Each structure stands twice: as C-alpha cells, then as structure tokens.
C-alpha positions, -999 to 999 in steps of 0.1 A, spaced: -228 -431 375 -221 -410 407 -190 -390 403 -173 -359 417 -146 -342 397 -124 -314 412 -106 -288 390 -90 -255 393 -58 -263 412 -24 -251 403 5 -230 415 -1 -197 431 20 -172 450 14 -164 487 -14 -139 491 -29 -150 458 -63 -165 450 -76 -196 435 -110 -210 427 -117 -247 429 -147 -264 413 -164 -297 423 -186 -308 395 -211 -337 400 -225 -362 375 -250 -389 381 -267 -372 410 -280 -338 420 -257 -319 444 -286 -301 461 -295 -332 480 -260 -336 494 -238 -318 519 -205 -311 502 -172 -308 520 -138 -296 509 -109 -315 524 -72 -313 520 -42 -336 525 -6 -325 527 23 -350 524 26 -370 556 -5 -356 572 -41 -368 576 -69 -356 554 -85 -326 571 -118 -308 566 -117 -272 556 -152 -262 547 -186 -276 539 -221 -266 528 -253 -283 539 -278 -300 516 -299 -273 501 -272 -247 507 -287 -234 540 -256 -235 562 -218 -234 558 -191 -244 582 -153 -236 582 -123 -248 600 -104 -221 619 -74 -224 596 -94 -212 566 -121 -191 581 -122 -156 566 -101 -166 537 -120 -194 520 -157 -193 508 -177 -223 498 -207 -218 475 -232 -238 454 -244 -232 419 -274 -255 415 -279 -247 378 -244 -260 371 -246 -288 396 -213 -275 409 -198 -265 443 -170 -239 444 -142 -231 468 -129 -196 465 -96 -194 482 -81 -160 490 -50 -148 509 -34 -182 503 -5 -193 525 23 -218 519 6 -240 545 -24 -243 523 -4 -264 499 -21 -298 496 -42 -320 475 -78 -307 477 -108 -331 476 -145 -326 475 -168 -351 491 -206 -356 493 -229 -368 521 -266 -373 514 -295 -356 531 -276 -335 556 -297 -304 560 -284 -294 594 -250 -278 598 -225 -299 580 -195 -315 596 -158 -314 588 -150 -350 596 -138 -371 567 -155 -401 582 -190 -387 575 -187 -384 538 -196 -412 513 -184 -401 479 -151 -385 470 -134 -369 440 -99 -376 428 -84 -345 441 -66 -314 427 -32 -302 436 -28 -267 451 7 -254 456 13 -220 473 49 -209 468 71 -181 456 
C-alpha cells in the first residue's frame, strides 16, 4: 500500500488560517519530495509549494509565498501546509503529491509527481 491522504480543509473567512495535513502510509515520506497543488473549477492544477526529500529545501509559487508554509514531521510521516492570510482566490481542492528521491530543490510542476492524494476542499469566503 502506498497512499497519501489529505485532511484539514474546510470553510474559512478571508484573512483566516487553515492547516492542511498530508499523511502517508505504505512508504516513508522522508525519501520523497512532497508538493501541494490546488485546482479551482475550470482551471488547471497548479503547484503552490513543495519540500525536497529529506526536508532540506522548500519552494513556493509567487501566489502563496509569504502566506503558506510547508513543513515535514518525520515522526508522524506527515507533511503540513500552514495557510495564513487566506484570500478568496485560494479557494480550490488541495492535493498533496509525492516524487521519490528528489533531494535538490523541488519543482512545482504536476507532471513531475508520481503519487497523489484524493484532495481536500478549501473554501475562503465571507
């Protein structure tokens, strides 16, 4: 079994915060780069942030830089996405994805990732 499960999505007001979790089973997340992607209705899936294998480097899209933080908890085999100062345009289904053995700076291209979770809905609205 190799599975990624996202959780923590929901409804939040603009300016609020939300913490998403990506829990792995069947493999050790430390050996994988993990990316967070999102897809809004009618739009392509886009990369927001990623963390390299081993947790040495992170990368952020300009749209979320300074507001979102990706982190890894090896003991829990989980990667988190802390989202602050949320905007309505952040509304989307959020997915985590894994790419093995990427120790250099991770990339934000969906084509580079091999394993995907089912997604969790984030809605930012008043």
